[in-house]
C-alpha positions in Angstrom: -21.3 -14.1 0.3 -18.1 -12.3 -1.2 -14.8 -13.5 -0.5 -12.4 -11.5 1.6 -10.1 -10.9 -1.2 -13.0 -9.8 -4.1 -14.6 -7.2 -1.2 -10.5 -6.0 -0.7 -10.8 -6.0 -5.0 -14.0 -4.3 -4.5 -12.5 -1.4 -2.1 -9.2 -1.0 -3.6 -11.0 -0.5 -6.9 -13.5 1.9 -5.5 -10.7 4.1 -4.5 -8.5 4.2 -7.5 -11.7 5.4 -9.5 -12.5 7.9 -7.1 -9.1 9.4 -7.0 -8.2 9.0 -10.1 -11.7 11.0 -11.4 -11.0 13.7 -8.6 -7.6 13.9 -9.5 -8.7 14.8 -13.1 -11.3 17.4 -12.0 -8.8 19.2 -10.1 -5.8 18.9 -12.1 -8.3 20.6 -15.0 -9.5 23.2 -12.4 -5.4 23.8 -12.1 -5.1 25.1 -15.5 -7.0 28.2 -15.1 -6.3 28.6 -11.3 -3.7 27.5 -8.5 -5.8 28.0 -5.5 -4.3 26.7 -2.5 -7.8 24.5 -1.9 -6.6 22.7 -5.1 -3.1 22.0 -3.6 -4.6 21.0 -0.4 -7.1 19.0 -2.9 -4.1 16.9 -4.0 -2.4 16.1 -1.0 -6.1 14.8 0.3 -6.0 12.0 -2.1 -1.8 11.3 -1.4 -3.0 10.3 1.6 -6.0 8.5 0.9 -3.8 5.9 -0.7 -1.8 5.7 2.3 -4.8 5.4 4.6 -6.3 3.0 1.8 -3.0 0.8 2.0 -2.5 0.7 5.4 -6.4 -0.3 6.5 -6.6 -2.8 3.8 -3.3 -4.7 5.4 -4.6 -4.1 9.2 -8.0 -5.4 8.3 -6.2 -8.2 6.5 -4.1 -9.4 9.6 -7.0 -9.6 12.2 -8.8 -11.6 9.0 -5.6 -13.9 8.8 -5.6 -14.4 12.4 -9.2 -15.6 12.6 -9.2 -17.4 9.1 -5.7 -19.4 10.4 -6.9 -19.5 14.0 -3.1 -17.5 15.1 -1.9 -14.8 17.2 0.1 -13.8 14.0 -1.6 -13.6 10.5 1.6 -12.5 8.9 4.1 -14.6 10.5 1.5 -17.7 9.7 0.6 -16.7 6.5 4.4 -16.5 5.8 5.2 -19.3 6.5 2.5 -21.7 5.0 3.5 -19.9 1.6 7.2 -21.0 2.2 5.7 -24.3 2.7 4.1 -23.9 -0.6 7.1 -22.8 -2.0 5.7 -19.1 -2.9 9.0 -17.7 -2.7 8.3 -14.5 -5.1 4.9 -14.0 -3.7 7.0 -13.5 0.4 9.4 -11.2 -0.9 6.1 -8.9 -2.3 4.6 -10.1 0.8 7.7 -9.1 3.0 8.4 -5.7 0.7 4.6 -4.5 0.9 3.9 -5.2 4.6 7.7 -3.2 5.7 6.7 -0.6 3.3 2.7 -0.3 5.3 4.7 -0.3 8.8 6.9 2.2 7.4 3.9 4.4 6.4 2.7 3.4 10.1 5.8 4.2 12.1 8.5 6.1 10.0 12.1 5.1 10.3 12.9 1.9 12.1 13.5 -2.2 11.4 11.4 -2.2 8.1 12.3 1.4 7.1 15.6 -0.1 7.1 15.1 -3.7 5.4 13.6 -1.7 3.0 16.3 0.3 2.2 18.5 -2.6 2.2 16.4 -3.9 -0.9 16.3 -0.3 -2.6 17.2 -1.4 -5.8 14.3 -4.0 -5.9 11.5 -1.8 -4.8 8.2 -1.7 -6.9 8.2 2.0 -5.6 11.0 4.8 -4.6 11.8 4.9 -1.2 13.4 8.2 0.6 17.0 8.1 1.6 17.9 9.4 5.3 19.3 12.9 3.3 16.8 13.3 1.1 13.6 15.6 1.7 11.6 14.9 -1.1 11.0 12.8 -3.9 10.1 15.3 -6.1 11.2 19.2 -5.7 9.0 21.1 -6.6 5.8 18.5 -6.2 3.1 20.1 -4.7 0.6 17.4 -3.8 3.9 15.6 -2.1 3.1 14.1 1.1 6.0 13.9 4.1 6.2 9.7 3.6 9.0 7.5 3.2 8.1 6.1 0.9 6.4 6.9 -2.7 2.6 5.8 -2.5 0.2 5.7 -5.9 -1.8 4.0 -7.5 0.2 1.6 -8.5 1.5 0.8 -5.1 -2.3 0.5 -4.1 -3.0 -2.4 -6.9 -0.1 -3.9 -5.4 -1.5 -3.9 -2.2 -4.3 -5.8 -3.5 -2.6 -7.9 -5.8 -0.8 -9.6 -2.7 -3.4 -9.9 -0.7 -5.6 -11.5 -3.7 -2.4 -14.1 -4.5 -2.1 -14.9 -0.6 -5.5 -15.7 0.6 -5.3 -17.7 -3.3 -2.3 -20.1 -2.6 -3.7 -20.3 1.2 -6.9 -20.9 -0.1 -8.8 -19.4 2.1 -12.2 -17.9 0.3 -14.9 -17.4 3.0 
């Protein structure tokens, strides 16, 4: 049987390959024909990244609850990571879980937290008065954080490293 973190890696890698191939196909078609369905295709890929990231962390929370036998998987995992002197991983974990919360819920405590550390983020965050990340980018979706394949990979890596440190490999 494959471990949870390996399965998550397969899912993310599969999605990245699929998104990359589809995006390349769309961009190639856009070179000769600018049509609404192609633009919608690019937006769809952005939503796919958001949905995969949100879903991955939702399933991860349930996995942690079951494996760590607790009610709050993220809180228990963070405590265990801190107990193992994994401060850098806890920081990355906090950033990604806050980003996932912002993707799911919009403005709130997680958004304010990310704004407070915006210089240290591995992604861009939309400031309160911003309406776009890149003016004129037709593929941009309306999110408060800019997500891309690098973001998806970071989500995967945080899960893998957390599982490794906590020694949970079912």
